[in-house]
C-alpha positions as CSV (number, residue, x, y, z in Angstrom):
1,M,-19.2,-12.4,-25.1
2,A,-19.0,-12.3,-21.2
3,N,-15.7,-12.8,-21.7
4,N,-14.7,-9.4,-23.9
5,V,-17.0,-7.9,-21.5
6,I,-14.7,-9.4,-18.7
7,T,-11.7,-8.2,-20.5
8,K,-13.0,-4.8,-20.9
9,T,-14.0,-4.2,-17.1
10,L,-10.6,-5.8,-16.1
11,R,-8.7,-3.1,-18.2
12,K,-11.1,-0.1,-16.9
13,I,-10.0,-1.2,-13.2
14,Y,-6.5,-1.6,-14.4
15,Q,-6.3,2.5,-15.7
16,Y,-6.8,2.9,-12.1
17,K,-5.2,0.6,-10.1
18,I,-2.8,2.8,-8.4
19,A,-6.0,4.9,-7.0
20,L,-7.0,1.7,-6.2
21,L,-4.3,0.1,-4.3
22,F,-3.6,3.7,-2.4
23,L,-7.9,3.2,-1.3
24,A,-7.4,-0.3,-0.1
25,L,-4.6,0.3,1.7
26,W,-5.6,3.4,3.2
27,A,-9.1,1.4,4.2
28,H,-6.7,-1.8,5.7
29,V,-4.9,0.6,8.1
30,S,-8.1,2.8,9.1
31,L,-9.6,-0.9,9.9
32,L,-6.8,-2.0,11.2
33,N,-6.6,0.5,13.9
34,L,-10.5,0.6,14.5
35,F,-10.5,-2.0,16.9
36,F,-8.9,-4.2,18.8
37,V,-9.7,-7.4,20.6
38,S,-9.5,-8.3,24.6
39,Y,-10.7,-10.8,26.6
40,S,-14.2,-9.6,26.8
41,G,-14.6,-9.1,23.2
42,P,-14.0,-6.5,20.7
43,V,-13.7,-3.0,21.5
44,F,-14.2,-0.2,19.0
45,L,-12.0,2.6,19.2
46,W,-14.3,5.1,16.7
47,E,-12.8,8.9,18.9
48,E,-9.6,8.1,18.4
49,N,-9.9,6.5,14.9
50,S,-12.1,10.0,13.1
51,E,-9.5,12.2,14.8
52,L,-7.9,14.5,12.0
53,L,-4.5,13.3,13.2
54,T,-5.5,9.5,13.3
55,I,-7.0,10.1,9.7
56,Q,-3.9,11.9,8.6
57,V,-1.2,9.2,9.5
58,H,-2.9,7.0,7.6
59,L,-3.1,8.7,4.2
60,F,0.4,9.3,5.3
61,I,1.1,5.4,5.6
62,A,-1.1,4.6,2.7
63,L,0.9,7.3,0.3
64,L,3.9,6.1,1.2
65,T,3.3,2.4,1.0
66,T,2.1,3.4,-2.5
67,G,5.1,5.1,-4.1
68,F,7.5,2.8,-3.1
69,Y,5.6,0.3,-5.4
70,L,5.4,3.1,-7.5
71,A,9.7,3.3,-7.2
72,V,10.3,-0.5,-6.8
73,N,7.9,-1.1,-10.1
74,K,9.8,1.9,-12.3
75,L,13.3,0.1,-11.1
76,S,11.9,-3.0,-12.2
77,E,11.0,-1.9,-15.5
78,I,14.4,-0.1,-16.0
79,N,15.7,-3.7,-14.9
80,K,13.3,-5.3,-17.6
81,A,14.7,-2.2,-20.5
82,K,17.7,-3.0,-20.0
83,K,18.9,0.8,-19.3
84,I,20.6,0.0,-16.2
85,K,21.5,-3.3,-14.7
86,V,19.7,-3.6,-11.9
87,T,21.9,-5.6,-9.0
88,D,21.0,-7.9,-6.6
89,K,22.4,-5.7,-3.3
90,M,20.0,-2.6,-5.3
91,W,16.7,-5.2,-4.3
92,L,18.4,-5.8,-0.9
93,A,18.8,-2.1,-0.3
94,C,14.7,-1.7,-1.5
95,S,13.9,-4.5,0.5
96,L,16.0,-3.4,3.9
97,A,14.0,0.0,3.0
98,L,10.9,-1.5,3.0
99,V,11.6,-3.1,6.6
100,L,12.8,-0.3,7.9
101,S,9.8,2.2,7.0
102,I,7.0,-0.2,8.4
103,G,9.8,-0.8,11.9
104,F,9.2,3.4,11.8
105,L,6.0,3.6,11.5
106,L,5.3,0.2,14.4
107,I,7.2,2.5,16.7
């Protein structure tokens, strides 16, 4: 009985996995930018974090990461279906694109 309820709940959650991924990424980026720890303790950046530009940047980062996840997921599905052979060089290019995008966002 409990196993059936858990299975149904997980199926419902799985339907919204992309939206949940986006929300989790947005919350993660926002919380990481909310405070930093100095020698005198944590410093909260309430005003800076509630500016419209900051919120837009956080949403953009989450959207970009979700889009990258969808692209790699689609590429993996194409590879599994054997429609197009995806070589190791392509996976390396995807990894390099991810590293470069993270580097760009950190600068």
